[in-house]
N, C-alpha and C positions, 0 to 999 in steps of 0.2 A: 570534523564539521565534511570534507571531503567521504568520507566512511561510512555515513549518513544513507548517501547515497546507495548502498548496496546492501545493507543490512530492509531500505523500504522499497526493494525491487524485484521484492516476489519472488524472489531465486528456490525456490520449493525445498533445497537441498539444504539449504543458509533458514530458514521458517520450520524444516519438517523436529530440525532436535526438539524446538520449545515449544512452537506453537506460533498463530502471528498473531497472536493478543502478546504474549512475553516481548515477541521481538516490536510490539510500536512499540511499546512502556516502554524495554532500553534507545527505543529512538529518542523519546521521548528525555529519559533524564542525561542519555551522553548529553540529548544540545543541551542541558543545562549546563555538563560539567565543559562543552563547547564554550558555550559564551559567557562564564567564569571568567578559566581563563587567558580569551581576547581583551575581556575587561580585566584582570588582572595587569593583562596586557601594559595597555594605557593607562594606569595608573603608576607602573613601576617607572614605563617613560619617562612621563613628564617630577616623578618626585624626583631619576636620578639630574634630568636636568628639565627643568621651569621653564626655562626658557625654547624648548623646543612650542609650547604651548600655543604658540603661534600659528602652526600647522593648521590651527584650527579655523584659525581661517580661510575660506576653501575656494574663495576669488583672489586672494595672495598667494595664499600653497603649489606646491610640486608635486606633478600627475602622483606623485608615488602616496601622498601623505592625499589625497582626492581621494583616489578609489581607494585606500583604507576605510577611510570615511562614509565613503558609497559603500564599502564593506559590508562595517557597523550599523549603519543606517539598515538597511536593506534586511542583517539580523535580528532589528529592532520588531518591526512590520510583520519579519516574519510571526514571532513571542507573540511581542499586541495582538492579532488577525487569529490565533489560533486560543491564546487564552479568552478575547474575548468577543471569540467571531459569532452567538447567541441574540448577546450583546447591544452585539455593528450591524446586528441581521444579513447575517453574510451567512445564504444557502450556502450545502454545503458543494456542489460542484464546483464554485465561484472560489469559493475559499481554496480547492484543492489542487486549480491552474494555479492559485497567485502563488499557492505554499510553493509549487514547483522550482516557482519565476523566481520567486525570493530567495530559494537555498541557493537556485545554479545564479542568482549573482550573485549572491555573499559571496561564492568561494568563489565564481571567477574572479570578482575585484579582489580580493583576499591577497587569491594565486600574484594579481596583477604588481598589487604592493609591495609582494616579496621578490618578485624579480626585479623589478624600480631598484627596493633598497639597497639589494646585494647585498647586502650583508650577510647571510647563512649562505650567499650561492654563486659562491668568487669560482667555489671550487667545479670542474669539468663534467665530475662524478654529481653531482647533487646536482645540479643542471638536469642532464640524463636523466636521474632519477625526479624529479618534479613534471616534468614533460613528458616521463613516461605515465606518470598520474597524471595529469591534465589527459592524460590520452586515453585513459583507465575510464577514468568517472567524466570523461564524452563518451566512450564507448555506449554506460549504462545509458547515458539521456538516449542514443540512436537504442536500444534498446525498449526500452521502457516508452521512447513512439513506433517501435516496431512492434510490437504485443497486441497494438490494435490490427497493426492485417494482417497478421496470423491469427488474431481472432475475425476476420472478417472471411478465409479463406476455410473455416473451420466451426461454422454456420450451423446452427438447429432450428427444426419448424414445430413449432405451441402441435401438440397433437390430442389435448387434451385438457378442459380448464375446467374439474371439478368440486364441489363445496363438500365440509365439512363442519366436524362440528365448532362451538363455541368464534362464528367470526371466524374460520380459514378456509385457502382453499389449494387442494395439489394442482397446481403448475404439470405437465408431462411433457416432457423437450425428447425429439429423435434427430442424432446428427444427419445432415448431410452434405450425399458424398465426403465420407470419413466415419471409423469405426469410433469415434468417440473419445472418450479418457479410463481410463480403473484409477477405481476411488474406494477406500474400506472407512470401515462402518463410522458414523460421525464426522468425515473430515465434510466441507462448504468449502464453495463454490461463486465467485464473482460476478451476477450477473449481468446483463446487460436487455431490458427489450424497447422497444419503438424510438430505438435512438442507434444510433450509428458507436459501436465502440470507438471512435476514438470524440466520443460528447463526453468521460470519466461521469458517465450515469448510470451505476454500476453501485450492485447491494448487496452481501451478502448474507446465505442461504444452509441449511443446515441440508444436504440431499438426502431424502426419505424413499429410495428408489434400494432394490434390492442391489451390489456391489457386483453383484458375482454375473448381471445382465448380463449375456450375451450379444441382445443388439444396439448397444451401445445407447440403449436409453435412460432419460436420467428424470427423474419426480425430485419438487421442492414443495412443502411443505410451508405455505405461508397466511400467519393472522395479521389480519387488518389492524393495525395498532398506530398506520400512518400516512403519509400524503401518497407512498409508492405503494404501499403495503397492503393500500383499500382499493388498488386501482387496481388489482389482481383477478378480482371476479369481473371485469371488462374486457382479460387477453378475450382471442377468438385461436380460433385452430388456423394452423397458415403462417399464424404472423411468425417471425419471425424474433430470433433469440440465440446472443452469446454471451457463451462461460469463462472467463478462466479460472482456472480451478484444476485440481483438488488441492485445502488446501486444509490443514486442520492436524491437531497431535494429539485429539481427543479420540481415539480411539480405539476398542479394544482390541484389534489385531496387535498391536506394539505391545503389549504385554503379555507373557505366558501366563495362563490362573488356571485352576481347576474346575472352578466356576465360579459366574457372575450374576449378581443377583442386580435387577434394574432399576432405580429411584427417581422418579422422572415425572412433569406437571406442565399444563399450559403448551404453549407449539415448541416447549423443550426437549418433547417425547419424541419431535421427525427425529434425533442419528434410533434412538430407541426404536424407535416404526420399525427403524433402515434395520436395525441388526434384523428383525425377528421379522422382514418380511421374504427373508431369500429364505428358500425351500432347499439350500444347503448346506448349512449351518446345524449342526446334530441340538436338539431337543432336549432337556428333563421333564 
């Protein structure tokens, strides 16, 4: 369960070999494995000693059992709100904050349960190991909350917004007080507009500008398909923007080939445009 904080913290070196979509799919699948192990723990415990069922009474149970039940309840709420988010009409931003809070509570309560039970942590080296793991997880949380602060210091300004065909607009951003970031064709970044990066209202889009631009200027071509994307045409020059990137393994630069043929349609053509827009790349 603590491992989930590592694979969802958007470390580029963790995601680069696989792509962010595969990393998040692995996060979803391994969550089911963790949940199954926790349920198996309860089943084996109660089957081996049915008298322990009394621990389910939270009003009379010791704190070690209360923390264990609290961890399971937080995990159940996390899973339920993830599966039925749309049916429960929970918007993405609220769900994302709640997802992080419930995940943190599940791990924190589970660790408190293990420490108070003291069945597997009686040896000093085991205590040191689990204390180190707890500090590592806390460090990941600090990193997650510190990343928006870094984004504030590496802000962008909107320099241009112009229409494209098919209800799409291209948004051009220029770094303010920094050089921007280097990226490969086909990569993407999380974009925040008209909000602080602490607001958790960010959206992933493919970069559609040349990856070799020296100015650090970047562009996104975004089609109006939802609530946020429909507001891109309302963005004006001079507005602030924040980027978290680059991410993504879908790039021709990752593979050595004699030649490439691109087939793209709709707004999915943006990474192809990005590659074609680069004047430094050879053509045939």
